[in-house]
NUNUGU-840611 format. One line per field, with one value per atom (N, C-alpha, C, CB): atom name; z negated, y, x negated. Coordinates in pm, 1 decimal. Glycine has a CB too. Layout:
residues N
atom CA / ...
z Z / ...
y Y / ...
x X / ...
This chain:
residues 114
atom N / CA / C / CB / N / CA / C / CB / N / CA / C / CB / N / CA / C / CB / N / CA / C / CB / N / CA / C / CB / N / CA / C / CB / N / CA / C / CB / N / CA / C / CB / N / CA / C / CB / N / CA / C / CB / N / CA / C / CB / N / CA / C / CB / N / CA / C / CB / N / CA / C / CB / N / CA / C / CB / N / CA / C / CB / N / CA / C / CB / N / CA / C / CB / N / CA / C / CB / N / CA / C / CB / N / CA / C / CB / N / CA / C / CB / N / CA / C / CB / N / CA / C / CB / N / CA / C / CB / N / CA / C / CB / N / CA / C / CB / N / CA / C / CB / N / CA / C / CB / N / CA / C / CB / N / CA / C / CB / N / CA / C / CB / N / CA / C / CB / N / CA / C / CB / N / CA / C / CB / N / CA / C / CB / N / CA / C / CB / N / CA / C / CB / N / CA / C / CB / N / CA / C / CB / N / CA / C / CB / N / CA / C / CB / N / CA / C / CB / N / CA / C / CB / N / CA / C / CB / N / CA / C / CB / N / CA / C / CB / N / CA / C / CB / N / CA / C / CB / N / CA / C / CB / N / CA / C / CB / N / CA / C / CB / N / CA / C / CB / N / CA / C / CB / N / CA / C / CB / N / CA / C / CB / N / CA / C / CB / N / CA / C / CB / N / CA / C / CB / N / CA / C / CB / N / CA / C / CB / N / CA / C / CB / N / CA / C / CB / N / CA / C / CB / N / CA / C / CB / N / CA / C / CB / N / CA / C / CB / N / CA / C / CB / N / CA / C / CB / N / CA / C / CB / N / CA / C / CB / N / CA / C / CB / N / CA / C / CB / N / CA / C / CB / N / CA / C / CB / N / CA / C / CB / N / CA / C / CB / N / CA / C / CB / N / CA / C / CB / N / CA / C / CB / N / CA / C / CB / N / CA / C / CB / N / CA / C / CB / N / CA / C / CB / N / CA / C / CB / N / CA / C / CB / N / CA / C / CB / N / CA / C / CB / N / CA / C / CB / N / CA / C / CB / N / CA / C / CB / N / CA / C / CB / N / CA / C / CB / N / CA / C / CB / N / CA / C / CB / N / CA / C / CB / N / CA / C / CB / N / CA / C / CB / N / CA / C / CB / N / CA / C / CB / N / CA / C / CB / N / CA / C / CB / N / CA / C / CB / N / CA / C / CB / N / CA / C / CB / N / CA / C / CB / N / CA / C / CB / N / CA / C / CB / N / CA / C / CB / N / CA / C / CB / N / CA / C / CB / N / CA / C / CB / N / CA / C / CB
z 220.3 / 169.7 / 112.7 / 252.9 / 68.5 / -12.2 / 35.5 / -172.5 / 85.0 / 113.7 / 0.8 / 164.7 / 1.3 / -80.8 / -42.7 / -55.0 / -124.7 / -50.7 / -130.9 / -118.0 / -202.7 / -280.8 / -192.5 / -406.2 / -124.9 / -33.8 / 91.6 / 7.3 / 112.6 / 247.6 / 247.4 / 264.8 / 157.0 / 86.5 / 110.1 / -122.7 / 65.8 / 55.1 / 156.4 / -3.9 / 245.8 / 420.2 / 439.1 / 586.9 / 494.2 / 484.8 / 510.9 / 374.6 / 302.0 / 248.0 / 350.0 / 99.0 / 308.1 / 418.3 / 526.9 / 436.3 / 605.6 / 743.7 / 771.9 / 835.5 / 673.8 / 688.4 / 669.7 / 577.0 / 511.8 / 504.3 / 578.8 / 436.9 / 657.2 / 763.2 / 847.8 / 801.2 / 923.8 / 1008.7 / 984.7 / 1019.0 / 822.6 / 750.0 / 744.7 / 862.9 / 749.6 / 793.9 / 640.1 / 878.9 / 627.9 / 531.8 / 525.1 / 559.5 / 418.8 / 450.1 / 508.9 / 378.2 / 488.0 / 589.2 / 761.0 / 582.6 / 795.9 / 895.5 / 962.3 / 883.1 / 913.8 / 915.3 / 890.4 / 774.8 / 809.5 / 849.1 / 962.5 / 787.7 / 1000.1 / 1119.6 / 1261.5 / 1119.2 / 1218.3 / 1371.8 / 1380.8 / 1374.1 / 1283.0 / 1293.2 / 1267.7 / 1175.0 / 1249.7 / 1219.4 / 1099.4 / 1310.7 / 1006.9 / 888.4 / 753.6 / 879.2 / 686.8 / 581.7 / 448.2 / 512.4 / 464.3 / 394.6 / 254.1 / 376.6 / 215.4 / 45.3 / 84.4 / -87.9 / 180.1 / 213.7 / 253.9 / 399.7 / 303.4 / 305.8 / 167.5 / 420.3 / 90.5 / -22.6 / -137.8 / -57.6 / -103.3 / -160.2 / -92.1 / -183.5 / 27.7 / 52.3 / 37.8 / 198.3 / 18.5 / -6.1 / -185.2 / 66.4 / -252.0 / -377.1 / -414.2 / -463.1 / -273.2 / -317.0 / -385.7 / -396.2 / -391.0 / -476.7 / -370.1 / -521.0 / -280.5 / -162.7 / -83.7 / -75.1 / -71.3 / 35.7 / 157.0 / 30.8 / 243.9 / 404.1 / 462.1 / 490.9 / 556.6 / 653.8 / 804.5 / 712.9 / 859.9 / 991.4 / 1083.5 / 1065.0 / 1102.2 / 1241.0 / 1144.6 / 1393.1 / 1047.7 / 977.4 / 967.4 / 856.8 / 907.8 / 958.3 / 1063.1 / 972.6 / 1166.9 / 1347.5 / 1390.9 / 1468.2 / 1339.2 / 1322.8 / 1291.0 / 1205.0 / 1151.8 / 1096.0 / 1165.2 / 912.0 / 1209.1 / 1261.3 / 1405.8 / 1280.5 / 1465.7 / 1589.6 / 1599.6 / 1615.5 / 1476.2 / 1457.9 / 1445.5 / 1286.2 / 1357.6 / 1338.1 / 1475.1 / 1227.9 / 1527.3 / 1649.8 / 1606.7 / 1729.9 / 1521.1 / 1509.0 / 1505.9 / 1420.4 / 1486.7 / 1496.7 / 1390.0 / 1616.2 / 1372.7 / 1235.4 / 1183.6 / 1237.7 / 1242.7 / 1178.8 / 1107.1 / 1272.6 / 1124.8 / 1033.4 / 911.3 / 1083.5 / 899.8 / 763.4 / 733.0 / 798.1 / 747.3 / 682.5 / 691.9 / 760.5 / 750.0 / 784.7 / 622.6 / 862.6 / 496.7 / 390.4 / 327.6 / 230.2 / 426.5 / 400.1 / 526.4 / 395.7 / 575.5 / 684.4 / 629.4 / 815.5 / 696.5 / 659.9 / 790.6 / 680.5 / 900.8 / 996.6 / 1003.9 / 1168.2 / 948.4 / 955.3 / 992.8 / 865.3 / 1027.3 / 1070.8 / 1137.4 / 1162.2 / 1274.9 / 1395.3 / 1344.6 / 1479.2 / 1239.9 / 1217.7 / 1119.6 / 1166.7 / 1040.0 / 961.7 / 1052.0 / 828.2 / 1135.8 / 1197.0 / 1287.6 / 1294.3 / 1377.1 / 1399.0 / 1308.5 / 1383.6 / 1168.2 / 1057.1 / 1053.0 / 847.3 / 1038.1 / 1017.7 / 1162.4 / 994.9 / 1284.6 / 1400.5 / 1382.8 / 1525.7 / 1368.7 / 1310.3 / 1245.5 / 1290.2 / 1112.1 / 1027.2 / 1074.8 / 901.4 / 1166.2 / 1201.9 / 1325.9 / 1186.5 / 1345.1 / 1507.9 / 1507.9 / 1518.0 / 1390.4 / 1451.1 / 1323.8 / 1486.4 / 1326.0 / 1252.4 / 1286.2 / 1209.9 / 1214.6 / 1297.0 / 1314.2 / 1198.8 / 1370.1 / 1351.1 / 1233.9 / 1451.9 / 1143.6 / 1028.8 / 926.9 / 1029.7 / 937.8 / 886.1 / 888.8 / 892.0 / 998.2 / 1031.8 / 951.1 / 1227.0 / 964.3 / 941.6 / 791.9 / 1007.8 / 694.1 / 560.6 / 537.5 / 528.7 / 631.4 / 564.9 / 586.0 / 649.4 / 683.7 / 708.5 / 595.3 / 812.9 / 499.4 / 412.1 / 257.7 / 414.1 / 299.6 / 171.4 / 221.5 / 164.5 / 294.0 / 312.7 / 292.5 / 483.5 / 344.9 / 313.9 / 156.1 / 322.6 / 98.6 / -52.0 / -114.5 / -105.7 / -88.9 / -161.6 / -106.0 / -48.5 / -11.2 / 12.9 / -56.6 / 137.2 / -71.4 / -168.4 / -317.9 / -179.6 / -370.0 / -504.5 / -456.7 / -589.7 / -440.5 / -417.0 / -354.6 / -306.5 / -353.4 / -351.2 / -462.8 / -249.1 / -524.5 / -638.5 / -584.7 / -733.2 / -502.9 / -468.1 / -448.4 / -382.6 / -439.6 / -416.5 / -311.2 / -493.7 / -274.7 / -112.7 / -30.8 / -125.0 / -4.8 / 128.9 / 281.1 / 134.1
y -648.5 / -692.4 / -573.1 / -758.9 / -586.4 / -444.2 / -438.2 / -445.2 / -354.6 / -308.9 / -291.7 / -208.3 / -345.7 / -299.8 / -170.3 / -409.3 / -77.7 / 71.2 / 49.8 / 265.9 / 57.4 / 28.1 / -46.7 / -38.9 / -163.6 / -233.3 / -133.9 / -372.4 / -73.6 / -17.7 / 127.5 / 21.8 / 186.2 / 328.9 / 274.6 / 363.4 / 146.7 / 93.1 / 59.7 / 4.9 / 35.0 / -43.3 / 98.6 / -175.4 / 215.6 / 301.3 / 420.2 / 280.6 / 375.3 / 428.5 / 401.9 / 363.2 / 231.5 / 176.1 / 172.0 / 118.6 / 146.6 / 222.1 / 383.7 / 173.6 / 471.4 / 605.3 / 569.2 / 720.0 / 522.1 / 502.0 / 471.4 / 426.8 / 362.3 / 303.6 / 345.7 / 207.1 / 479.3 / 575.2 / 710.2 / 611.3 / 691.3 / 826.6 / 967.8 / 873.4 / 895.5 / 1030.7 / 1075.5 / 986.7 / 1207.6 / 1277.9 / 1246.6 / 1434.9 / 1245.5 / 1307.1 / 1384.7 / 1346.5 / 1474.4 / 1614.5 / 1601.0 / 1711.2 / 1512.2 / 1477.0 / 1415.3 / 1408.3 / 1315.6 / 1188.7 / 1287.0 / 1046.1 / 1413.2 / 1480.7 / 1539.8 / 1542.9 / 1566.5 / 1656.8 / 1560.1 / 1720.1 / 1465.6 / 1357.6 / 1314.4 / 1202.6 / 1286.5 / 1212.1 / 1347.8 / 1073.4 / 1463.0 / 1551.8 / 1548.9 / 1532.9 / 1511.6 / 1521.5 / 1577.0 / 1438.0 / 1591.9 / 1697.4 / 1631.4 / 1765.2 / 1678.1 / 1667.7 / 1593.5 / 1815.7 / 1660.6 / 1619.0 / 1491.2 / 1789.9 / 1446.5 / 1344.8 / 1233.1 / 1412.1 / 1261.6 / 1144.5 / 1109.0 / 1144.2 / 1175.5 / 1107.8 / 1094.5 / 1122.9 / 1130.1 / 1054.6 / 968.9 / 1110.1 / 898.3 / 758.4 / 677.1 / 739.6 / 723.5 / 643.3 / 620.6 / 757.0 / 670.1 / 637.0 / 598.7 / 763.0 / 570.4 / 527.9 / 623.0 / 421.5 / 717.0 / 792.8 / 836.3 / 925.9 / 800.7 / 837.8 / 722.1 / 943.6 / 728.4 / 605.7 / 642.4 / 554.3 / 585.7 / 633.1 / 573.4 / 505.8 / 698.4 / 685.2 / 581.0 / 873.1 / 525.9 / 481.3 / 530.8 / 458.8 / 665.1 / 763.6 / 875.0 / 895.3 / 862.0 / 878.4 / 761.2 / 908.2 / 624.4 / 508.1 / 512.4 / 421.0 / 538.0 / 521.0 / 626.6 / 529.5 / 737.4 / 864.7 / 818.5 / 976.0 / 753.0 / 752.2 / 584.2 / 771.5 / 531.1 / 405.9 / 486.9 / 326.2 / 551.0 / 620.9 / 673.2 / 728.4 / 744.4 / 879.5 / 730.1 / 1030.6 / 683.7 / 550.7 / 468.7 / 446.8 / 468.3 / 359.5 / 227.6 / 382.9 / 169.6 / 49.5 / -2.0 / 17.5 / -122.9 / -113.2 / -170.7 / -177.1 / -150.4 / -122.3 / -269.1 / -76.2 / -372.8 / -501.7 / -482.2 / -614.1 / -392.1 / -362.4 / -313.5 / -279.1 / -258.6 / -164.1 / -224.7 / 33.8 / -307.2 / -364.4 / -528.6 / -302.3 / -591.4 / -741.9 / -807.5 / -832.1 / -729.2 / -852.4 / -820.0 / -854.5 / -762.6 / -756.0 / -876.1 / -600.2 / -887.1 / -971.2 / -1109.0 / -953.9 / -1170.1 / -1325.7 / -1385.6 / -1378.0 / -1324.1 / -1429.0 / -1323.7 / -1511.0 / -1369.8 / -1307.4 / -1341.6 / -1284.9 / -1449.3 / -1566.1 / -1472.7 / -1716.8 / -1472.4 / -1385.5 / -1265.0 / -1292.4 / -1170.3 / -1070.8 / -1091.5 / -1000.9 / -1247.9 / -1292.1 / -1343.9 / -1424.4 / -1435.5 / -1492.4 / -1361.7 / -1618.6 / -1258.4 / -1152.0 / -1083.8 / -1080.8 / -1095.7 / -993.4 / -1080.7 / -978.7 / -1191.2 / -1334.0 / -1336.2 / -1515.2 / -1326.2 / -1320.0 / -1222.5 / -1298.3 / -1076.1 / -987.8 / -978.9 / -921.4 / -1072.3 / -1065.5 / -1137.4 / -1102.4 / -1248.1 / -1310.6 / -1296.3 / -1417.3 / -1251.7 / -1173.5 / -1180.3 / -956.9 / -1132.9 / -1111.9 / -1199.7 / -938.8 / -1317.4 / -1425.8 / -1525.1 / -1491.7 / -1525.5 / -1655.1 / -1842.4 / -1658.9 / -1924.6 / -1975.2 / -2063.7 / -2006.7 / -2076.7 / -2079.1 / -2024.4 / -2039.4 / -1895.5 / -1864.6 / -1884.9 / -1782.1 / -1889.8 / -1937.8 / -2074.6 / -1968.7 / -2200.1 / -2313.3 / -2264.1 / -2423.3 / -2218.2 / -2168.7 / -2132.5 / -2083.5 / -2015.4 / -1968.5 / -2119.3 / -1777.3 / -2179.5 / -2282.2 / -2375.6 / -2347.4 / -2375.7 / -2501.1 / -2443.3 / -2589.4 / -2290.1 / -2209.6 / -2188.6 / -2015.4 / -2159.1 / -2177.0 / -2350.4 / -2121.1 / -2424.0 / -2589.5 / -2606.7 / -2639.5 / -2543.0 / -2546.9 / -2524.4 / -2426.5 / -2375.5 / -2229.5 / -2331.5 / -1996.1 / -2393.5 / -2434.8 / -2536.2 / -2459.6 / -2618.9 / -2730.2 / -2674.9 / -2836.1 / -2592.4 / -2555.2 / -2485.2 / -2440.5 / -2403.9 / -2337.9 / -2439.8 / -2197.2 / -2570.5 / -2700.2 / -2753.2 / -2816.9 / -2744.5 / -2818.0 / -2986.3 / -2807.0 / -2948.9 / -3074.9 / -3090.3 / -3124.7 / -3199.2 / -3201.9 / -3253.8 / -3237.0 / -3200.8 / -3318.0 / -3334.7 / -3461.6 / -3226.2 / -3220.1 / -3241.0 / -3029.8
x 1245.3 / 1142.5 / 1104.5 / 1055.1 / 995.1 / 900.3 / 789.4 / 864.1 / 741.6 / 648.2 / 514.0 / 700.6 / 415.0 / 267.5 / 199.2 / 148.5 / 269.4 / 213.5 / 45.6 / 333.0 / 1.2 / -106.0 / -184.4 / -75.3 / -180.4 / -261.4 / -286.6 / -190.0 / -158.7 / -130.4 / -240.0 / 59.2 / -232.6 / -304.5 / -465.4 / -255.7 / -505.0 / -624.9 / -705.7 / -615.7 / -585.6 / -680.0 / -679.6 / -581.1 / -616.1 / -595.5 / -748.6 / -520.5 / -749.7 / -854.3 / -1005.7 / -855.1 / -1012.9 / -1109.4 / -1160.5 / -1104.2 / -1097.1 / -1128.1 / -1129.4 / -1027.4 / -1076.2 / -1133.8 / -1284.7 / -1073.3 / -1308.1 / -1485.5 / -1560.2 / -1535.8 / -1495.7 / -1584.1 / -1589.3 / -1576.6 / -1531.9 / -1543.6 / -1650.9 / -1412.0 / -1655.9 / -1741.1 / -1638.1 / -1900.7 / -1522.1 / -1415.8 / -1410.3 / -1225.5 / -1335.8 / -1310.3 / -1129.7 / -1373.3 / -1068.5 / -918.4 / -890.7 / -855.0 / -985.8 / -956.9 / -924.5 / -1106.2 / -1046.7 / -1063.9 / -934.1 / -1165.8 / -904.0 / -791.4 / -669.1 / -811.0 / -636.7 / -543.9 / -520.0 / -534.9 / -613.1 / -631.8 / -595.9 / -803.8 / -675.9 / -665.7 / -534.3 / -764.0 / -442.9 / -337.0 / -212.3 / -347.2 / -256.7 / -135.0 / -54.5 / -46.9 / -109.6 / -71.4 / -113.6 / -57.3 / -68.8 / -115.0 / -219.2 / 37.6 / -301.9 / -422.1 / -384.2 / -489.2 / -307.7 / -288.7 / -166.5 / -207.8 / -95.9 / 32.3 / -145.1 / 203.0 / -242.8 / -300.0 / -373.3 / -387.8 / -432.7 / -416.3 / -329.4 / -490.7 / -195.9 / -83.9 / -60.9 / 25.7 / -88.2 / -57.6 / -192.3 / 9.1 / -282.7 / -426.1 / -444.4 / -578.1 / -329.2 / -342.2 / -175.8 / -418.6 / -103.0 / 25.7 / 106.9 / 13.5 / 93.6 / 141.6 / 309.3 / 9.5 / 311.8 / 397.8 / 423.3 / 336.4 / 542.9 / 585.7 / 573.0 / 726.6 / 495.3 / 432.7 / 609.9 / 229.8 / 571.1 / 707.4 / 673.1 / 756.0 / 754.5 / 672.7 / 576.6 / 740.1 / 705.6 / 593.4 / 503.2 / 723.8 / 451.9 / 342.9 / 222.5 / 395.1 / 285.0 / 225.4 / 165.2 / 296.3 / 215.0 / 160.9 / 76.4 / 291.2 / 156.4 / 19.1 / -100.4 / 33.8 / -132.0 / -249.7 / -322.8 / -222.2 / -292.2 / -285.6 / -382.8 / -99.2 / -302.9 / -358.4 / -495.9 / -281.8 / -492.8 / -578.1 / -697.1 / -536.5 / -722.9 / -810.7 / -832.7 / -733.2 / -743.5 / -768.9 / -779.3 / -899.1 / -620.6 / -623.5 / -505.3 / -687.7 / -466.7 / -312.1 / -236.9 / -262.2 / -100.3 / -32.3 / -68.2 / 151.6 / -65.0 / -99.9 / -216.3 / -117.9 / -338.7 / -446.4 / -415.7 / -528.9 / -335.4 / -296.6 / -147.8 / -290.2 / -117.3 / 7.0 / 4.4 / 144.1 / -152.6 / -120.2 / -72.6 / -283.1 / -180.4 / -123.4 / 48.1 / -248.8 / 132.8 / 243.6 / 280.4 / 300.2 / 266.5 / 310.9 / 303.4 / 225.8 / 428.6 / 464.2 / 354.4 / 675.0 / 374.3 / 248.0 / 176.7 / 278.0 / 67.4 / -97.9 / -210.0 / -146.3 / -192.0 / -313.9 / -367.3 / -285.3 / -306.2 / -379.2 / -503.7 / -243.1 / -442.8 / -480.4 / -630.4 / -361.2 / -575.0 / -769.3 / -841.2 / -793.9 / -793.8 / -900.0 / -992.1 / -833.8 / -903.2 / -955.6 / -1113.2 / -835.5 / -1017.2 / -1140.4 / -1285.0 / -1073.1 / -1231.8 / -1340.4 / -1422.6 / -1237.0 / -1364.9 / -1458.3 / -1549.1 / -1395.7 / -1469.0 / -1572.5 / -1625.6 / -1572.3 / -1640.9 / -1755.7 / -1852.2 / -1735.0 / -1835.9 / -1941.8 / -2003.9 / -1920.1 / -1984.3 / -2020.5 / -2198.2 / -1951.5 / -2260.0 / -2372.6 / -2458.2 / -2405.8 / -2384.7 / -2462.7 / -2562.1 / -2389.2 / -2638.8 / -2731.3 / -2685.3 / -2885.8 / -2720.4 / -2654.1 / -2701.4 / -2615.6 / -2786.6 / -2823.9 / -2751.7 / -2922.2 / -2665.2 / -2625.8 / -2448.7 / -2693.4 / -2436.4 / -2270.8 / -2272.4 / -2225.2 / -2360.8 / -2339.8 / -2346.4 / -2429.6 / -2381.2 / -2400.1 / -2304.8 / -2483.8 / -2203.4 / -2108.7 / -1924.6 / -2101.8 / -1982.8 / -1901.3 / -1876.2 / -1949.9 / -2006.1 / -1999.1 / -1958.7 / -2159.2 / -1957.8 / -1933.8 / -1729.3 / -2070.0 / -1735.9 / -1579.4 / -1493.6 / -1558.0 / -1542.4 / -1568.6 / -1510.1 / -1764.0 / -1625.9 / -1637.3 / -1488.4 / -1745.4 / -1514.1 / -1392.2 / -1260.7 / -1398.3 / -1248.7 / -1116.9 / -1097.4 / -1083.6 / -1172.3 / -1133.4 / -1096.0 / -1259.6 / -1187.0 / -1147.3 / -993.8 / -1273.0 / -1007.6 / -843.1 / -756.6 / -834.3 / -762.5 / -652.2 / -660.9 / -669.9 / -780.8 / -802.5 / -850.0 / -654.3 / -902.9 / -986.9 / -1101.2 / -961.5 / -1202.6 / -1316.1 / -1375.1 / -1354.0 / -1491.5 / -1499.9 / -1413.1 / -1511.5 / -1366.8 / -1246.6 / -1334.9 / -1152.3
C-alpha cells in the first residue's frame, strides 16, 4: 500500500492552522524538529509512524484524522466530519444541505432525480 504523503501533510497543515499554531509551536508540542514539520507538511519527506503519532497527539486528533483518505474504510471518519460541519446549522440550512447532497450524489452517479 502506498500512502499519499501529500494528503497527510496537507491534513496536518490544515489542522495546525485551524488551531492557529505555527510550525514551531507544533514542533515544540510534538517533539519534532521544526524543519521536519515543514518537510512533512510539504511531503518533502515520508513521515514515520512514531513521528505521525507524536504529531497526532500534539494536535489532539486520531491517526485516522490524519490519514483518513488513505484508508479503505473511512466512512466513520467522513460521517464524523459531516456531523461536525452540520452541528451549528438551522433546520432550514439542514434541509437545503440535504437537497444539495441529493443533487450532488445524483450528478456524481450520472443519474437525474434520484
